[in-house]
N, C-alpha and C positions, 0 to 999 in steps of 0.2 A: 444305670446302664453305663458300661465302660467299653470303649472302642480302642483298638489298636491296629496298625497296619500289618498285613502279612508279608511273607517273603516275596511276593508278587506285588510290586508297587501299584498303587491305586486299587487295592482290594483290602478289605478290613473285615475283622471279626468283632462282633458286639456281644459282650457277656451281659445277659439280661438278669433282671432281679425279679424273681417270682415272689408273690405276697399270697400266703396261704393261711387258712384257718379251717375250722371244723366244716365249713361250707363247701371248700374247694380252694381254688387258686386263681389268682389274677396276675397277668404279666403284660407289661407295656412292651410290645414286641417291635414297635417302630416309632421313632421320634425324630422328626425332621431336623430339629435344631442340633441334635447329636451328630447326625450324619453331615449336615451342612458345615459344622465346625471342622471336622476332619478334612472334608474335600474341598470346601470352599464354594460349592454349588448345590450340594444335596442331590435329590432325585426328583425329576419331573415324572409324575405318575401318569402313564398312559394306559395300562392294562394290568390287571391282577389275575394270576393263574394259580391253579390248584390241581396237584396230581396226587394220586394214591398208588403205592407200588408194592407188589409182593417182595418178599425177601429175594435178593439177587438180581433185581431189575436194575440195569445200569443204563443212565440216560446221559448222552453227551459223547465227546466234548463239543458243545454247541457254541456258535458265535455268529454275530451279524456284521455285515459290511459297515464301514465308517467312511464318511458320514451317513446317517446319524449314529449307527450302532445301537446297541441296547444294553444299558446298565441293569443290573438285577440286584434286588434285596431279597435274600432267601431266608426262610424260617420253617422249622419242622414242628408243627403243633402237636404231632401224635407219631409215635415210633422213634426210629433212629436211622439217620443216614450218614454216610461218608461224603462230604461235599469237597470237590476240588476245583481249584482255579488254576488256570495255565496262562502264562504270558506268551501270546501268539503274535505279538506286535513286531513286525520285522523292523530290525534296527533298534530294538530296546536292548539295554545293557543286560537285562534278565530274560532275553528270548529264550523259550524253551523251558524256563523255570516253572515249577509248580509249588503250591502249598495246599494243605488239606486242613479241613475243620470238621469235627464230629458234631453234628446237629442232633441233639438228643431232647425230646420233650420233657424228660425228667431234670435236665440241667440246661435250661433253654439258652440258646445263642442264636445269633443271626449272622448272615454274611453278606457283605456288599462287594460287588465287582463292577468297575467302570466299563464304559464302552471300549470294545476292542479286545476284551479278555476272553479266554474260553472257559466254559463252565460244564461240569459234569457231576453227577451225584449217583452213589450206589445205595439201594435200600438194604438195610441190615436186618430188618424185622418185616414180617408180613403186616401189610396195611399201613406202612409208613406214609404219612401225609407231608407233602412239601407245598407251601404256599410261597408265591414270589411276585413281587411288584417289579414291573418293568417300566423303562422310560420311553419305549416305543411299542406300538402294537405289532402283532404278527405280520410279517411280510415274507412269504415263502421264497420269493425270488432273490431276497437278500440275506437268507439265513443258511448257514453251511455247518459242516461238522468235520471233526478230525477224530481218527480211530482212537478210542480210550484204550486200546491194547497196543498202541504204538510202542515197540520196545525201546525207541529212543527217548520217549517221554518217561517210561519207567514209572508210571503212576502207582500210588500205594494201595492197590486193591488187595484185600486179604485173600489168603489162599484157601480158606475153608468155606468159600461161597461158589455156588454154581450160577454163573452169569447168565441173564437174559437180556438180549439187546434187540432193538428193532432192526429190521433189514437195513434201513438207512444208516443207522449208527454202525452196524457190523461191516458194511461195505464202504465206510468213510476212509478217505485217503489218510496217510500218515502225515505228520507236520511237514516233513520234507517235501512230499508229494504236493500237499496243499501250497506250499510256498513256490514250487516249481510251476504250478498252475496259476499262480497269480491271484489266489483267493484270500490270502491273509491280509489284514490291515496293516499298515505301517505306523511306526512310532510317530512319524511326522503327521500323519492324518489324525492319529488320536490326540496328540498334543494340541493340534489346531482345534479339534472338537472340545477339549477340555478348556481351552483359552475362551472359546466361544460361550461355553456354559458359565464360566466365570464372569465374563462381561454381562451376560443376562441376568446374573444374580445379584448384580451390584445395585 
């Protein structure tokens, strides 16, 4: 398992190593020590989620208020999705920057994003499964979204897909509107949260 940081600081892609023979395949898709070495504090597991999406289903850009925020560790055991992370931390040097990773069950990878970052994914095949571990449980009053079609973000969605969004995601504000409404986490809030997690991990 190899890990490297993405263009958005505090997000990482993990290249996994599948082991296969005539019986099938086995993959270690999460290893706490690998993530802890990279982040300094790893992932506190509070909830595990699993979604199945038809081709063209677009979910996000989602985020949670900090503190505590919600870190995610994302894996695609079946199908293929384009996973996108966006820096929405006001005051971050990379505010508004995004990076993307193809999560494919045939070439397994995982993606980790820390608290305070925005997350979205697009299903590229029918029946794509996404399993993700999260550091805090679902809290509807603290979870928000940004439009995945915000032209200022210019996210790398392919042209040959007919998108299907929930009403909530379709009506979500742009990044600029969310900032004007005071919805976005700040870099100072996130840095304080990361420091708190570092101290707890010692």
